[in-house]
DRENLUM-326146 format. One record per atom (N, C-alpha, C): residue number from 0; residue in one letter; x negated, y, z negated. Coordinates in steps of 0.1 Angstrom, whole numbers, plus 5000, padded with zeros to 4 digits. Atoms other than C-alpha are relative to their C-alpha. Example, Ala and Ser with C-alpha at 12.3 -4.5 7.8 and 13.67 -1.06 7.14 Angstrom:
<vokes>
   pos   code     px     py     pz
     0      A   4991   4988   5000
     0      A   4877   4955   4922
     0      A   4991   5012   5000
     1      S   5009   4989   5000
     1      S   4863   4989   4929
     1      S   5008   5011   4992
</vokes>
This chain:
<vokes>
   pos   code     px     py     pz
     0      X   4999   5006   5013
     0      X   8180   8828   5455
     0      X   4991   5009   4991
     1      X   5007   4992   5009
     1      X   8169   8849   5425
     1      X   4993   4991   4989
     2      X   5008   5007   5010
     2      X   8146   8840   5396
     2      X   5010   4994   4989
     3      X   4992   5006   5010
     3      X   8160   8817   5369
     3      X   5001   5010   4988
     4      X   4998   4992   5012
     4      X   8174   8835   5338
     4      X   5001   4990   4988
     5      X   4999   5007   5012
     5      X   8172   8823   5302
     5      X   5015   5000   4995
     6      X   4986   5001   5004
     6      X   8207   8810   5291
     6      X   5001   5000   4985
     7      X   4996   5002   5014
     7      X   8221   8816   5257
     7      X   5008   4987   4998
     8      X   4994   5013   5002
     8      X   8230   8782   5244
     8      X   5002   4996   4985
     9      X   4997   5005   5013
     9      X   8246   8765   5214
     9      X   4996   4985   5000
    10      X   5005   5014   5001
    10      X   8227   8733   5205
    10      X   5004   4994   4986
    11      X   4995   5006   5013
    11      X   8243   8710   5179
    11      X   4997   4985   5000
    12      X   5001   5015   5002
    12      X   8237   8675   5165
    12      X   4986   4995   5004
    13      X   5012   5008   4996
    13      X   8210   8649   5172
    13      X   5003   4988   5008
    14      X   4998   5012   4992
    14      X   8206   8620   5195
    14      X   4999   5002   5015
    15      X   5000   4999   4986
    15      X   8211   8615   5232
    15      X   5006   5013   5004
    16      X   4994   4987   4996
    16      X   8217   8649   5249
    16      X   5011   4999   5010
    17      X   4988   4999   4991
    17      X   8250   8658   5265
    17      X   5001   5015   5003
    18      X   4999   4986   4995
    18      X   8250   8690   5286
    18      X   5015   5003   5003
    19      X   4986   4996   4999
    19      X   8284   8708   5284
    19      X   5001   5013   5008
    20      X   4999   4988   4991
    20      X   8292   8732   5313
    20      X   5014   5005   5001
    21      X   4987   4994   5001
    21      X   8321   8756   5310
    21      X   5005   5005   5014
    22      X   4994   4995   4987
    22      X   8344   8770   5337
    22      X   5000   5015   5001
    23      X   4999   4986   4998
    23      X   8354   8804   5349
    23      X   5015   5005   4998
    24      X   5010   4993   5009
    24      X   8361   8826   5330
    24      X   4998   4991   4988
    25      X   5002   5010   5011
    25      X   8345   8808   5301
    25      X   4987   5004   4993
    26      X   5013   4998   5007
    26      X   8315   8805   5278
    26      X   4997   4986   4994
    27      X   5003   5013   5007
    27      X   8297   8777   5260
    27      X   5009   4997   4988
    28      X   4990   5002   5011
    28      X   8321   8782   5231
    28      X   5012   4993   5004
    29      X   4987   5007   4995
    29      X   8350   8770   5252
    29      X   4998   4985   5000
    30      X   5003   5014   5000
    30      X   8333   8736   5252
    30      X   5001   4994   4986
    31      X   4999   5005   5014
    31      X   8338   8733   5214
    31      X   5010   4989   4998
    32      X   4990   5011   5001
    32      X   8368   8710   5220
    32      X   4993   4987   5002
    33      X   5008   5012   4998
    33      X   8341   8685   5231
    33      X   4989   4999   4990
    34      X   5012   5000   5008
    34      X   8311   8695   5211
    34      X   5003   4998   4985
    35      X   4997   5002   5014
    35      X   8328   8696   5177
    35      X   5000   4985   4996
    36      X   5000   5015   5002
    36      X   8333   8658   5180
    36      X   4987   4994   5004
    37      X   5012   5007   4994
    37      X   8304   8647   5202
    37      X   4987   5003   4993
    38      X   5012   4997   5007
    38      X   8278   8665   5182
    38      X   4998   4992   4987
    39      X   5001   5009   5012
    39      X   8285   8641   5153
    39      X   4991   4988   5003
    40      X   5008   5012   4996
    40      X   8267   8613   5173
    40      X   4989   5003   5010
    41      X   5009   4997   4990
    41      X   8248   8631   5200
    41      X   4995   5015   4999
    42      X   5004   4986   5000
    42      X   8229   8663   5207
    42      X   5008   5007   5012
    43      X   4993   4993   4990
    43      X   8252   8687   5226
    43      X   4994   5014   5003
    44      X   5006   4987   4996
    44      X   8239   8717   5246
    44      X   5011   5007   5009
    45      X   4990   4993   4994
    45      X   8265   8742   5256
    45      X   4996   5014   5003
    46      X   5005   4986   4996
    46      X   8250   8772   5275
    46      X   5012   5009   5005
    47      X   4992   4990   4992
    47      X   8267   8804   5286
    47      X   4993   5001   5013
    48      X   5005   4999   4987
    48      X   8262   8803   5323
    48      X   4996   5014   5004
    49      X   5004   4987   4996
    49      X   8246   8832   5341
    49      X   5012   5009   5003
    50      X   4989   4991   4998
    50      X   8270   8862   5340
    50      X   5012   4997   4990
    51      X   4989   5003   5009
    51      X   8291   8847   5312
    51      X   4995   5001   4986
    52      X   5004   5000   5014
    52      X   8292   8850   5274
    52      X   4989   5010   4997
    53      X   5012   4992   5004
    53      X   8259   8862   5261
    53      X   4989   4999   5010
    54      X   5010   5001   4989
    54      X   8240   8853   5293
    54      X   5003   5011   5011
    55      X   4995   4989   4991
    55      X   8248   8887   5309
    55      X   4989   5004   5010
    56      X   5009   4995   4990
    56      X   8232   8899   5341
    56      X   5008   5011   5007
    57      X   4994   4990   4992
    57      X   8239   8930   5362
    57      X   4998   4998   5015
    58      X   5003   5001   4986
    58      X   8224   8919   5395
    58      X   5010   4989   5006
    59      X   4992   5011   4993
    59      X   8245   8899   5421
    59      X   4992   4987   5001
    60      X   5007   5013   4998
    60      X   8237   8862   5424
    60      X   5010   4991   5007
    61      X   4992   5010   4993
    61      X   8249   8831   5442
    61      X   5002   4988   4990
    62      X   4997   5012   5008
    62      X   8264   8799   5428
    62      X   4988   4991   4998
    63      X   5012   5009   5001
    63      X   8232   8780   5435
    63      X   4991   5005   4989
    64      X   5009   4995   5010
    64      X   8214   8802   5410
    64      X   5003   4994   4986
    65      X   4997   5007   5012
    65      X   8233   8785   5382
    65      X   4991   4987   4998
    66      X   5007   5012   5000
    66      X   8215   8753   5391
    66      X   4986   5001   4994
    67      X   5013   4998   5004
    67      X   8180   8766   5386
    67      X   4999   5005   4985
    68      X   5000   4996   5014
    68      X   8190   8783   5353
    68      X   5002   4987   4991
    69      X   4997   5012   5008
    69      X   8203   8749   5340
    69      X   4988   4991   5000
    70      X   5012   5008   4999
    70      X   8172   8730   5352
    70      X   4989   5006   4991
    71      X   5010   4994   5009
    71      X   8150   8756   5334
    71      X   5004   4998   4986
    72      X   4995   5002   5014
    72      X   8171   8752   5302
    72      X   4996   4986   4996
    73      X   5004   5014   5003
    73      X   8166   8714   5303
    73      X   4985   4998   4999
    74      X   5015   5001   5001
    74      X   8129   8717   5310
    74      X   4995   5006   4987
    75      X   5004   4994   5013
    75      X   8125   8741   5281
    75      X   5003   4992   4988
    76      X   4996   5009   5011
    76      X   8142   8716   5258
    76      X   4993   4987   5001
    77      X   5006   5013   4998
    77      X   8121   8688   5272
    77      X   5009   4989   5001
    78      X   4989   5010   4998
    78      X   8152   8669   5282
    78      X   4998   4994   5014
    79      X   5003   5006   4988
    79      X   8143   8644   5309
    79      X   5013   4993   5006
    80      X   4988   5007   4996
    80      X   8177   8626   5310
    80      X   5012   5005   4991
    81      X   4989   4996   5008
    81      X   8212   8636   5299
    81      X   5013   4996   5007
    82      X   4987   5001   4995
    82      X   8249   8631   5303
    82      X   5006   5014   5002
    83      X   4994   4987   4998
    83      X   8270   8660   5317
    83      X   5015   5000   4998
    84      X   4985   4997   5000
    84      X   8305   8672   5308
    84      X   5002   5013   5007
    85      X   4997   4988   4993
    85      X   8317   8698   5333
    85      X   5014   5003   5002
    86      X   4986   4997   5000
    86      X   8350   8716   5331
    86      X   5002   5011   5011
    87      X   4997   4991   4989
    87      X   8363   8733   5363
    87      X   4988   5004   5008
    88      X   5013   4996   4993
    88      X   8334   8754   5377
    88      X   4989   4991   4994
    89      X   5011   5008   5006
    89      X   8312   8734   5353
    89      X   4999   4986   5006
    90      X   5000   5013   4993
    90      X   8323   8702   5370
    90      X   4994   5000   5013
    91      X   5006   4998   4987
    91      X   8313   8715   5404
    91      X   4985   5001   4998
    92      X   5014   4999   5002
    92      X   8279   8724   5390
    92      X   4994   4987   4996
    93      X   5005   5013   5004
    93      X   8276   8690   5374
    93      X   4998   4991   5013
    94      X   5001   5008   4987
    94      X   8282   8674   5409
    94      X   4987   5005   5007
    95      X   5011   4995   4993
    95      X   8256   8697   5424
    95      X   4987   4996   4994
    96      X   5012   5005   5007
    96      X   8230   8688   5397
    96      X   4997   4985   5003
    97      X   5002   5014   4997
    97      X   8236   8651   5403
    97      X   4996   4997   5014
    98      X   5004   5002   4986
    98      X   8232   8655   5440
    98      X   4986   5004   5003
    99      X   5013   4995   4997
    99      X   8200   8675   5438
    99      X   4989   4993   4991
   100      X   5010   5007   5009
   100      X   8183   8656   5409
   100      X   5006   4988   4993
   101      X   4992   5011   5005
   101      X   8201   8623   5405
   101      X   4993   4992   4988
   102      X   5007   5008   5010
   102      X   8174   8607   5383
   102      X   5001   5006   4986
   103      X   5000   4994   5013
   103      X   8179   8632   5355
   103      X   5013   4998   4993
   104      X   4987   5000   5006
   104      X   8216   8626   5349
   104      X   5006   4986   4999
   105      X   4996   5014   5001
   105      X   8229   8593   5335
   105      X   5015   4998   5002
   106      X   4986   5002   4998
   106      X   8266   8600   5339
   106      X   5007   5014   5001
   107      X   4993   4987   4999
   107      X   8292   8627   5347
   107      X   5014   4998   4994
   108      X   4986   4999   5005
   108      X   8324   8636   5329
   108      X   5006   5013   5006
   109      X   4996   4989   4992
   109      X   8343   8658   5353
   109      X   5015   5004   4996
   110      X   4987   4996   5006
   110      X   8373   8678   5338
   110      X   5006   5011   5008
   111      X   4992   4990   4993
   111      X   8399   8696   5359
   111      X   4991   5006   5011
   112      X   5009   4995   4989
   112      X   8375   8699   5389
   112      X   5001   4991   5012
   113      X   5000   5008   4987
   113      X   8368   8686   5424
   113      X   4988   5004   5008
   114      X   5010   4997   4991
   114      X   8342   8683   5450
   114      X   5005   5008   5012
   115      X   4993   4991   4990
   115      X   8367   8700   5474
   115      X   5012   5006   4993
   116      X   4989   4994   5008
   116      X   8388   8722   5451
   116      X   5011   5007   5008
   117      X   4988   4993   4994
   117      X   8423   8732   5462
   117      X   5010   5002   4989
   118      X   4990   4997   5010
   118      X   8450   8748   5442
   118      X   5013   5003   5007
   119      X   4987   4997   4995
   119      X   8487   8755   5446
   119      X   5007   5011   4991
   120      X   4995   4989   5009
   120      X   8490   8786   5424
   120      X   5009   5009   5007
   121      X   4991   4990   4994
   121      X   8520   8808   5432
   121      X   4994   5014   5000
   122      X   5005   4986   5000
   122      X   8514   8845   5440
   122      X   5002   5006   4987
   123      X   5000   4993   5013
   123      X   8507   8867   5410
   123      X   5006   5014   5002
   124      X   4994   4987   5000
   124      X   8529   8897   5404
   124      X   4994   5009   4989
   125      X   5004   4990   5010
   125      X   8523   8929   5384
   125      X   5006   4996   4987
   126      X   4994   5003   5013
   126      X   8547   8916   5358
   126      X   4993   4988   4994
   127      X   5008   5011   5005
   127      X   8527   8883   5355
   127      X   4988   5006   4992
   128      X   5012   4994   5007
   128      X   8496   8904   5347
   128      X   5003   5007   4988
   129      X   4996   4992   5012
   129      X   8514   8927   5323
   129      X   5004   4990   4989
   130      X   4996   5009   5011
   130      X   8530   8898   5303
   130      X   4988   4992   4995
   131      X   5012   5008   5004
   131      X   8497   8879   5303
   131      X   4991   5009   4991
   132      X   5008   4991   5008
   132      X   8479   8910   5289
   132      X   5006   5001   4986
   133      X   4993   4999   5013
   133      X   8506   8914   5262
   133      X   4998   4988   4992
   134      X   5001   5013   5007
   134      X   8506   8877   5253
   134      X   4986   4998   4995
   135      X   5014   5003   5004
   135      X   8468   8875   5252
   135      X   4996   5009   4988
   136      X   5004   4991   5010
   136      X   8464   8906   5230
   136      X   5007   4996   4987
   137      X   4993   5004   5012
   137      X   8491   8895   5205
   137      X   4995   4987   4995
   138      X   5005   5013   5004
   138      X   8478   8860   5205
   138      X   4986   5001   4993
   139      X   5013   4998   5005
   139      X   8443   8873   5198
   139      X   5001   5005   4985
   140      X   4998   4995   5013
   140      X   8455   8892   5168
   140      X   5007   4991   4990
   141      X   4992   5009   5008
   141      X   8481   8867   5155
   141      X   5000   4986   5008
   142      X   5001   5012   4992
   142      X   8469   8833   5170
   142      X   5012   4991   4998
   143      X   4990   5011   5000
   143      X   8497   8808   5179
   143      X   5013   5005   4993
   144      X   4988   4995   5005
   144      X   8525   8831   5167
   144      X   5012   4995   5009
   145      X   4989   5006   4992
   145      X   8557   8813   5178
   145      X   5008   5010   5007
   146      X   4992   4990   4993
   146      X   8576   8844   5186
   146      X   4993   5006   5012
   147      X   5008   4995   4989
   147      X   8548   8856   5209
   147      X   5000   4989   5011
   148      X   4999   5011   4990
   148      X   8547   8822   5226
   148      X   5013   5000   5008
   149      X   4987   5001   4994
   149      X   8584   8822   5232
   149      X   5003   5012   5009
   150      X   4996   4987   4993
   150      X   8588   8859   5242
   150      X   4991   5003   5012
   151      X   5009   4995   4990
   151      X   8556   8865   5262
   151      X   4992   4988   5006
   152      X   5009   5010   4996
   152      X   8534   8834   5264
   152      X   5006   4991   5011
   153      X   4994   5008   4990
   153      X   8558   8812   5283
   153      X   5004   5007   5013
   154      X   4996   4992   4988
   154      X   8566   8840   5308
   154      X   4987   5005   5007
   155      X   5013   4995   4994
   155      X   8529   8849   5314
   155      X   4993   4990   5008
   156      X   5008   5009   4992
   156      X   8502   8833   5335
   156      X   4995   4988   4992
   157      X   5003   5012   5008
   157      X   8496   8810   5306
   157      X   5008   4988   5005
   158      X   4992   5011   4996
   158      X   8524   8789   5320
   158      X   4994   4992   5012
   159      X   5007   5007   4990
   159      X   8501   8779   5349
   159      X   4987   4994   4995
   160      X   5012   5005   5006
   160      X   8472   8771   5326
   160      X   5003   4988   4991
   161      X   4995   5010   5009
   161      X   8491   8750   5301
   161      X   5014   4996   5002
   162      X   4986   5004   4999
   162      X   8523   8730   5302
   162      X   5006   4998   4986
   163      X   4996   5002   5014
   163      X   8525   8723   5265
   163      X   4996   5012   4992
   164      X   5003   4987   5007
   164      X   8528   8756   5247
   164      X   5000   4997   4985
   165      X   5002   5004   5014
   165      X   8516   8742   5214
   165      X   4992   5010   4992
   166      X   5008   4991   5008
   166      X   8500   8761   5185
   166      X   4985   4997   5002
   167      X   5014   5004   4998
   167      X   8468   8741   5191
   167      X   4994   5007   5013
   168      X   5005   4994   4987
   168      X   8465   8753   5227
   168      X   4998   5015   4999
   169      X   5001   4986   5001
   169      X   8472   8789   5218
   169      X   4989   5004   4990
   170      X   5012   4997   5008
   170      X   8446   8788   5190
   170      X   4987   4999   5007
   171      X   5012   5001   4991
   171      X   8420   8777   5215
   171      X   4999   5012   5009
   172      X   5000   4988   4991
   172      X   8431   8805   5238
   172      X   4995   5012   4993
   173      X   5003   4989   5008
   173      X   8428   8830   5210
   173      X   4985   5001   4997
   174      X   5014   5001   5005
   174      X   8394   8818   5197
   174      X   4990   5000   5011
   175      X   5010   5002   4990
   175      X   8377   8809   5229
   175      X   5003   5007   5013
   176      X   4997   4995   4987
   176      X   8395   8819   5261
   176      X   5000   5015   5001
   177      X   4999   4985   4999
   177      X   8402   8856   5254
   177      X   4987   5006   4999
   178      X   5013   4994   5000
   178      X   8367   8865   5243
   178      X   4992   4997   5012
   179      X   5008   5004   4988
   179      X   8352   8845   5272
   179      X   5005   5008   5012
   180      X   4995   4993   4989
   180      X   8375   8863   5296
   180      X   4994   5015   5000
   181      X   5005   4987   5001
   181      X   8364   8897   5283
   181      X   4985   5001   5003
   182      X   5014   5000   4998
   182      X   8327   8887   5286
   182      X   4996   4995   5014
   183      X   5003   5004   4987
   183      X   8329   8874   5321
   183      X   4996   5011   5009
   184      X   5005   4988   4992
   184      X   8309   8897   5344
   184      X   5005   5000   5014
   185      X   4996   4998   4986
   185      X   8318   8911   5378
   185      X   4991   4991   5009
   186      X   5008   5008   4991
   186      X   8288   8894   5394
   186      X   5004   4985   5000
   187      X   4996   5014   5001
   187      X   8300   8860   5381
   187      X   5013   4998   5008
   188      X   4988   5001   4993
   188      X   8334   8866   5395
   188      X   4998   5000   5015
   189      X   5003   4998   4985
   189      X   8321   8877   5429
   189      X   4993   4987   5005
   190      X   5008   5012   4995
   190      X   8297   8846   5431
   190      X   5010   4989   5002
   191      X   4991   5011   4999
   191      X   8326   8822   5425
   191      X   5010   5003   5012
   192      X   4991   4997   4989
   192      X   8349   8840   5449
   192      X   4994   4997   5014
   193      X   5007   5003   4988
   193      X   8323   8838   5476
   193      X   4999   4986   5003
   194      X   5001   5015   4998
   194      X   8318   8801   5471
   194      X   5013   4994   5005
   195      X   4987   5005   4996
   195      X   8355   8795   5474
   195      X   5004   5004   5014
   196      X   4998   4995   4987
   196      X   8357   8817   5504
   196      X   4993   4992   5011
   197      X   5008   5009   4990
   197      X   8331   8795   5521
   197      X   5005   4986   5000
   198      X   4993   5013   5000
   198      X   8354   8765   5515
   198      X   4990   4989   4995
   199      X   5009   5010   5006
   199      X   8331   8746   5492
   199      X   5006   4986   5002
   200      X   4996   5013   4998
   200      X   8333   8709   5501
   200      X   4988   4990   5000
   201      X   5011   5010   5001
   201      X   8309   8681   5490
   201      X   5005   4986   5000
   202      X   4994   5013   5000
   202      X   8332   8651   5495
   202      X   4991   4990   5008
   203      X   5008   5008   4992
   203      X   8309   8637   5522
   203      X   4987   4995   4994
   204      X   5013   5004   5007
   204      X   8279   8636   5499
   204      X   5002   4992   4988
   205      X   4998   5006   5013
   205      X   8295   8620   5469
   205      X   4995   4985   4999
   206      X   5006   5014   5000
   206      X   8284   8585   5480
   206      X   4986   4999   4995
   207      X   5014   5000   5005
   207      X   8249   8595   5470
   207      X   4999   5001   4985
   208      X   5000   5000   5015
   208      X   8259   8598   5433
   208      X   5004   4986   4995
   209      X   4998   5014   5004
   209      X   8255   8563   5418
   209      X   5003   4998   4986
   210      X   4997   5002   5014
   210      X   8259   8570   5381
   210      X   5014   4999   4997
   211      X   4986   5001   5004
   211      X   8291   8563   5362
   211      X   5006   5014   4999
   212      X   4993   4987   5000
   212      X   8316   8591   5365
   212      X   5014   4998   4994
   213      X   4986   5000   5006
   213      X   8348   8598   5344
   213      X   5006   5013   5005
   214      X   4993   4988   4995
   214      X   8372   8622   5362
   214      X   5013   5001   4993
   215      X   4988   4997   5008
   215      X   8400   8637   5341
   215      X   5007   5012   5006
   216      X   4992   4990   4994
   216      X   8429   8657   5355
   216      X   5013   5002   4993
   217      X   4986   4997   5005
   217      X   8461   8674   5344
   217      X   5010   4999   5012
   218      X   4990   5003   4990
   218      X   8491   8663   5364
   218      X   5005   5013   5007
   219      X   4994   4988   4995
   219      X   8504   8699   5367
   219      X   4990   5011   5002
   220      X   5011   4990   4998
   220      X   8471   8717   5373
   220      X   5003   5008   5013
   221      X   4997   4992   4988
   221      X   8478   8746   5397
   221      X   4987   5006   5005
   222      X   5012   4993   4996
   222      X   8442   8759   5398
   222      X   4991   4990   5008
   223      X   5007   5011   4993
   223      X   8425   8726   5409
   223      X   5009   4988   4999
   224      X   4989   5010   5001
   224      X   8452   8701   5417
   224      X   4995   4986   4997
   225      X   5003   5013   5004
   225      X   8452   8666   5403
   225      X   4997   4991   5013
   226      X   5002   5007   4988
   226      X   8453   8653   5439
   226      X   4986   5002   5005
   227      X   5014   4997   4996
   227      X   8420   8670   5447
   227      X   4990   4994   4991
   228      X   5009   5007   5010
   228      X   8404   8656   5415
   228      X   5000   4985   5003
   229      X   4999   5014   4996
   229      X   8417   8621   5425
   229      X   4992   4997   5013
   230      X   5007   5002   4988
   230      X   8402   8625   5459
   230      X   4985   5000   4998
   231      X   5014   5001   5004
   231      X   8368   8632   5443
   231      X   4997   4987   4994
   232      X   5003   5013   5006
   232      X   8371   8601   5422
   232      X   5000   4989   5010
   233      X   5000   5011   4990
   233      X   8379   8580   5452
   233      X   4988   5000   5009
   234      X   5012   4999   4992
   234      X   8347   8592   5469
   234      X   4987   4997   4992
   235      X   5011   5003   5009
   235      X   8325   8585   5439
   235      X   4999   4985   4998
   236      X   5001   5015   5000
   236      X   8311   8549   5440
   236      X   5004   4993   4986
   237      X   4998   5006   5013
   237      X   8313   8543   5402
   237      X   5008   5009   4991
   238      X   4991   4990   5007
   238      X   8343   8563   5389
   238      X   5012   4994   4993
   239      X   4988   5003   5006
   239      X   8372   8561   5366
   239      X   5008   5013   5000
   240      X   4991   4988   4999
   240      X   8402   8585   5371
   240      X   5011   4999   4990
   241      X   4989   4999   5009
   241      X   8426   8595   5343
   241      X   5007   5013   5003
   242      X   4992   4989   4998
   242      X   8455   8618   5350
   242      X   5011   5001   4989
   243      X   4991   4999   5011
   243      X   8475   8632   5321
   243      X   5013   5007   5003
   244      X   4987   4994   4997
   244      X   8512   8639   5325
   244      X   5003   5012   4991
   245      X   4995   4988   5007
   245      X   8528   8672   5315
   245      X   4988   5008   4994
   246      X   5012   4992   5004
   246      X   8494   8690   5313
   246      X   4995   5008   5012
   247      X   5005   4991   4989
   247      X   8477   8717   5333
   247      X   4985   5002   4999
   248      X   5014   4998   4998
   248      X   8442   8732   5339
   248      X   4993   4999   4986
   249      X   5006   5000   5013
   249      X   8435   8736   5302
   249      X   5004   4988   4991
   250      X   4995   5012   5008
   250      X   8446   8701   5292
   250      X   4992   4996   4989
   251      X   5007   5004   5012
   251      X   8417   8695   5268
   251      X   5004   5008   4988
   252      X   4994   4992   5011
   252      X   8433   8722   5247
   252      X   5014   4996   4997
   253      X   4987   5005   5002
   253      X   8467   8707   5251
   253      X   5001   4987   4992
   254      X   5000   5014   5005
   254      X   8459   8671   5242
   254      X   4986   4997   4996
   255      X   5014   5002   5003
   255      X   8424   8673   5226
   255      X   4997   4986   4995
   256      X   5003   5013   5006
   256      X   8427   8641   5206
   256      X   5000   4989   5011
   257      X   4999   5010   4989
   257      X   8437   8620   5237
   257      X   4988   5001   5008
   258      X   5012   4998   4991
   258      X   8409   8635   5258
   258      X   4988   4994   4993
   259      X   5012   5004   5008
   259      X   8382   8629   5231
   259      X   5000   4984   4999
   260      X   4999   5015   5001
   260      X   8395   8593   5226
   260      X   4996   4993   5013
   261      X   5003   5006   4987
   261      X   8393   8586   5263
   261      X   4985   5001   5003
   262      X   5014   4998   4998
   262      X   8358   8600   5265
   262      X   4992   4990   4991
   263      X   5006   5010   5009
   263      X   8347   8579   5235
   263      X   5000   4986   5005
   264      X   4998   5013   4995
   264      X   8361   8548   5250
   264      X   4992   4997   5013
   265      X   5007   5002   4987
   265      X   8345   8554   5284
   265      X   4985   4999   4996
   266      X   5015   5002   5004
   266      X   8310   8559   5267
   266      X   4998   4986   4994
   267      X   5001   5013   5006
   267      X   8316   8528   5247
   267      X   5000   4989   5010
   268      X   4999   5010   4989
   268      X   8324   8508   5279
   268      X   4987   5001   5009
   269      X   5012   4998   4992
   269      X   8292   8522   5295
   269      X   4988   5005   4991
   270      X   5010   4996   5010
   270      X   8266   8522   5267
   270      X   4987   5005   5006
   271      X   5013   4996   4993
   271      X   8237   8526   5292
   271      X   4999   5015   5003
   272      X   5000   4985   4997
   272      X   8248   8562   5298
   272      X   4993   5007   4989
   273      X   5006   4993   5011
   273      X   8236   8572   5263
   273      X   4989   4992   4993
   274      X   5011   5008   5006
   274      X   8210   8545   5257
   274      X   4991   4995   5012
   275      X   5009   5002   4988
   275      X   8181   8545   5282
   275      X   4987   4993   4996
   276      X   5012   5007   5005
   276      X   8156   8524   5263
   276      X   4995   4990   5010
</vokes>
């Protein structure tokens, strides 16, 4: 384990803190789909994890190093308790944080993630990569251009990340996903691959997490299947599971209004999560 690093973070709003952890490839900015709304009533903290965004490192590291970085961030902000939203890799880190320091976290919102992640992604061809590169570059220059979506986007690897090829989803890809992809470091990619190679599986320990948990999944997710997310929900003592039809791994960008509404309702139904007086 290496020394903790200082994480670049975007902190918005005031009130009870909500820690927002992005996936791979990603950055704190990718969590804007949540923070734009939640920061109106709460304080949102969206860090760039080690090796992502502006939290760049050159040295190799392990997945567990993310945990001490996050704990150092919370200590520096003098945050004793918070709610966590974790998307994909961020959800796995959220589970790890809740297992190692359960008193610090009042609840978990787990998005497109699993304690035992499995995917069913088809093999990737050279043509897939070529079309994805073309679609991504054009979309970066002309976000949500319909001709690009029809000609390249729907034939690229985007088809496994989103099911609904809407202008909204492509605008998020242009503004957040493409820059985050370009800023994701090799050490970050290697650390994640090694964790997956080791067959990460924490299902047996989930009974130790007693806080309320909301697990959200996309029915057509190829990267972390909805079945593996549901399995995680079934092993968490106090969980609610929502599965959205006709959506994939990036479903918060496909149906942002529905996702935010469901999160608001869940918090409303469990007010103790954000009120610890």
